[in-house]
C-alpha positions as CSV (number, residue, x, y, z in Angstrom):
1,M,98.0,117.0,106.1
2,A,99.7,114.2,104.2
3,N,103.5,113.9,104.1
4,D,105.5,112.1,101.5
5,L,108.2,109.6,102.5
6,D,111.2,111.8,101.6
7,S,111.5,113.2,105.2
8,F,110.9,109.9,106.9
9,V,113.1,107.4,104.9
10,D,115.3,106.8,108.0
11,D,112.2,105.7,110.0
12,V,111.6,102.7,107.6
13,D,113.2,99.4,108.6
14,D,112.6,95.7,107.9
15,T,110.1,95.4,110.8
16,L,107.6,96.8,108.4
17,C,107.7,93.4,106.7
18,A,106.5,91.9,110.0
19,V,103.2,93.8,109.4
20,C,102.9,92.0,106.0
21,F,103.6,88.6,107.6
22,D,101.0,89.4,110.3
23,T,98.5,89.8,107.5
24,L,99.2,86.2,106.3
25,E,99.2,84.8,109.8
26,E,95.8,86.3,110.4
27,E,94.4,85.0,107.1
28,L,95.9,81.5,107.2
29,N,96.3,80.6,110.9
30,N,93.7,82.9,112.5
31,E,96.5,84.5,114.5
32,K,95.7,88.0,115.9
33,S,98.4,90.6,116.0
34,E,98.9,93.9,117.8
35,P,99.8,97.1,115.9
36,R,103.5,97.2,115.1
37,P,105.3,100.3,116.4
38,C,107.2,100.9,113.1
39,L,103.9,101.2,111.2
40,T,102.1,103.2,114.0
41,K,105.0,105.7,113.9
42,L,104.7,106.4,110.2
43,T,100.9,106.4,110.1
44,S,100.7,108.9,113.0
45,K,102.7,111.2,110.8
46,N,100.2,110.6,107.9
47,V,103.0,109.4,105.6
48,K,101.9,108.5,102.1
49,C,103.9,107.0,99.3
50,P,103.7,104.6,96.3
51,L,104.5,101.1,97.5
52,F,104.9,97.5,96.3
53,V,104.7,94.3,98.4
54,T,106.5,91.2,96.9
55,W,106.3,87.7,98.2
56,N,109.0,85.2,97.1
57,F,109.2,81.4,97.8
58,K,112.6,80.4,99.0
59,D,114.1,77.1,97.9
60,G,117.7,76.8,99.1
61,D,119.6,79.8,97.6
62,D,116.9,80.4,95.0
63,E,113.8,82.6,95.3
64,E,110.7,82.3,93.1
65,L,108.2,85.1,92.8
66,R,104.8,84.2,94.4
67,G,103.1,87.6,94.2
68,C,103.7,91.3,93.8
69,I,101.1,94.0,93.9
70,G,101.4,97.7,94.7
71,T,100.5,101.2,93.5
72,L,102.3,104.1,91.8
73,E,99.9,106.5,93.5
74,P,100.8,107.8,96.9
75,T,98.8,105.8,99.5
76,S,98.6,105.9,103.3
77,L,100.8,103.4,104.9
78,S,97.7,102.4,106.8
79,N,96.9,100.5,103.6
80,L,100.1,98.3,103.9
81,K,98.2,95.3,105.2
82,R,95.7,95.6,102.4
83,Y,98.5,95.4,99.7
84,A,100.2,92.6,101.6
85,H,97.0,90.6,101.4
86,M,96.3,91.4,97.8
87,S,99.8,90.4,96.7
88,A,99.6,87.1,98.6
89,F,96.1,86.1,97.6
90,Q,94.9,88.2,94.6
91,D,97.8,88.3,92.1
92,S,96.2,86.8,89.1
93,R,99.5,85.3,87.8
94,F,99.6,82.9,90.8
95,S,97.5,80.7,93.0
96,P,96.9,82.1,96.4
97,I,99.6,81.5,99.0
98,S,98.8,78.6,101.3
99,A,99.7,77.9,104.9
100,P,102.3,75.2,104.2
101,E,104.3,77.8,102.2
102,L,104.6,80.2,105.0
103,E,107.9,79.0,106.4
104,K,109.6,79.3,103.0
105,L,108.4,82.8,102.3
106,V,110.4,86.0,101.9
107,C,108.7,89.4,102.1
108,K,110.1,92.4,100.2
109,L,108.7,95.8,100.5
110,S,109.5,98.8,98.2
111,L,108.5,102.3,99.3
112,L,109.0,104.8,96.5
113,H,110.3,108.4,97.2
114,S,112.3,111.3,95.9
115,Y,110.4,111.8,92.6
116,E,112.2,114.2,90.2
117,L,111.5,115.2,86.6
118,C,114.5,114.3,84.4
119,K,116.2,116.9,82.2
120,N,116.1,114.3,79.4
121,Y,115.4,110.6,79.0
122,L,118.9,109.6,80.1
123,D,119.0,111.7,83.2
124,W,118.9,108.8,85.7
125,E,121.2,106.1,87.1
126,V,120.9,102.4,86.6
127,G,120.5,100.7,90.0
128,K,119.7,103.9,91.8
129,H,116.6,105.2,90.1
130,G,113.3,103.8,89.0
131,V,111.9,105.6,85.9
132,L,108.3,106.5,85.0
133,L,107.9,107.3,81.3
134,E,105.0,109.2,79.8
135,F,104.4,110.4,76.3
136,E,101.6,111.0,73.8
137,V,101.3,110.1,70.1
138,N,98.4,111.2,67.9
139,G,96.4,112.1,70.9
140,Q,96.9,108.8,72.7
141,G,98.7,108.7,76.0
142,Y,101.2,106.0,77.0
143,S,103.0,105.3,80.2
144,A,105.1,102.6,81.9
145,T,107.6,102.3,84.7
146,Y,110.5,100.2,85.9
147,L,111.4,99.9,89.6
148,P,115.0,100.8,90.4
149,E,116.2,97.2,90.5
150,V,114.8,96.1,87.1
151,A,117.4,97.6,84.7
152,L,120.2,96.4,86.9
153,E,118.9,92.9,87.3
154,H,118.5,92.5,83.6
155,N,121.8,94.2,82.7
156,M,120.1,96.9,80.7
157,T,121.7,100.1,79.6
158,K,119.7,103.3,80.0
159,E,119.0,103.3,76.3
160,V,117.7,99.7,76.3
161,A,115.6,100.3,79.4
162,I,113.9,103.3,77.8
163,E,113.2,101.4,74.6
164,Q,111.8,98.5,76.6
165,L,109.6,100.8,78.6
166,I,108.2,102.4,75.4
167,R,107.2,98.9,74.3
168,K,105.9,98.0,77.7
169,S,103.6,101.1,77.5
170,G,101.9,99.5,74.5
171,Y,103.3,101.7,71.8
172,R,104.2,99.8,68.7
173,G,105.4,102.5,66.3
174,R,108.9,103.4,65.4
175,V,111.2,104.7,68.2
176,T,112.6,107.9,66.6
177,D,114.8,110.6,67.9
178,S,111.8,112.9,67.8
179,L,109.8,110.4,70.0
180,L,112.7,110.1,72.4
181,S,113.0,113.9,72.8
182,S,109.3,114.1,73.5
183,L,109.4,111.7,76.5
184,Q,108.6,113.0,79.9
185,V,110.7,110.9,82.3
186,T,110.4,111.0,86.1
187,R,113.0,109.3,88.2
188,Y,112.5,108.1,91.7
189,Q,114.2,106.0,94.4
190,S,113.1,103.1,96.4
191,K,113.6,102.2,100.1
192,K,113.7,98.5,100.1
193,V,113.4,96.2,103.2
194,K,113.0,92.4,103.4
195,M,112.4,89.7,106.0
196,D,112.1,86.0,105.7
197,Y,109.6,83.9,107.8
198,G,112.2,82.7,110.2
199,E,113.3,86.3,110.9
200,Y,109.6,87.2,111.3
201,K,108.9,84.5,113.9
202,K,112.0,85.5,115.9
203,Y,110.9,89.2,115.8
204,A,107.3,88.3,116.6
205,N,108.4,86.2,119.6
206,Q,110.5,89.1,121.0
207,N,107.9,91.8,120.5
């Protein structure tokens, strides 16, 4: 029986990012790694959740996106390495990550949990909740989502975020009060962990 992440959030820590770095080391440097206890613990409980793996290239205090791929469908955490690989080497917006970049990489992992149907389209908090918006117009369905950090990082109000999501969904008609009241909005939270390459090597050498 599968379990969602809600009951296991406290079992998630930044060492899950080491699993993602292991994937890159295996691909780029032919390094072999042992299963990490943090991942084994969660997979043994058959935990499933939506997730996103993000790679950033660190230059001083600045970070530049190098890849981000995930899924909004609940997936077994046994697939974490697959998504780490896809985000590093198959994000069509970027060239594949190369070995010389490794020491400047930062891994960020978002595990989504606590999905709740909103009472209305404003029933969520900027910075705390991600939002999944779904609606139908003339028999055509539309949907789009923002992860919890998006509205905060772009200084969006809830109203602006919802309107931007409507456009992101591909809908090009007028945004009327009637449309807004018809929206089905689901809010969710994200457990975020991160690790840079230096922290990874230190952890790997100790474990």
